[in-house]
N, C-alpha and C positions, 0 to 999 in steps of 0.2 A: 101728057108725058110731061113731067118736072126736069127741066133744065138745070145744070150746075153754075151757080155762080161764076162769074171770071174767078180767077185765084188772085190773091194778093201778088202786086209786084214785089219781085224779091230784090232785097238789098245784099251787098255783100255780106255784110255780117250776118243776114240771116241765112244765106248760101253755106257760108262757114259754119254755122252751127248745126244746120240740116246735115251738113258734109259728116262731121263729128257722130252724130247723133246715129244717122245712118250706118256708120262705117264700126261704131261700137255694136249697134244690133245686129247687124251681120255678122261680126265676128262671135259673138257670144251666142245668137242663135245657131252657127255654124258649128261652134266648137262643142255646146252642149250635145248637140245632137250627134255629132263624130265622136265624141267621148262616152257617150249611152252606148252606142253601136258598138264601138271597139270593147267596153266591158263586156256587154250581150256576147259577142263573138268569142270572148277570151273565155268566157263561162262556159259556153258550148264546144269549144275546140281550143285547147290549148297552144295550137299553131296561129290563132288568129285568123287574120284575112289579110287580102292584098290591101297596100295604102290607097290603092287607088279606090276602093269602095269608099275608104272614109273621107279622099278629096271630093269626090263626088256627093256624098252625104253632107260634107261641110257647105259645099256649092250649092245645093240646092236647097237646103233648110236656110242656110246663111241667106239667099235670093230673096225666100217666101217670108222671112223675118223682116228682110228691109221692105220688101211692098207692103206688108200689113203698117210698119212705121212709118211709110209714105202716106198711105190712105188715114192714117190717123192725123200725120202733121197738116196735110191738106181739110179736114175735116169734115 
């Protein structure tokens, strides 16, 4: 079994950069997914859907995008 090497110590500037990158990735990933879902629901039903569905989609897909970005940043 291989063990992961100890992560690099995080500096304040690196923490700030990662915070900004993760925030942008979260917003873009969640926003795209919620927007696509809104377009699909609008095409299927002129009434659309409850905004809660879009909020949940935004949060879940944003979190997934954030975790993927975190794994890439950690190497």
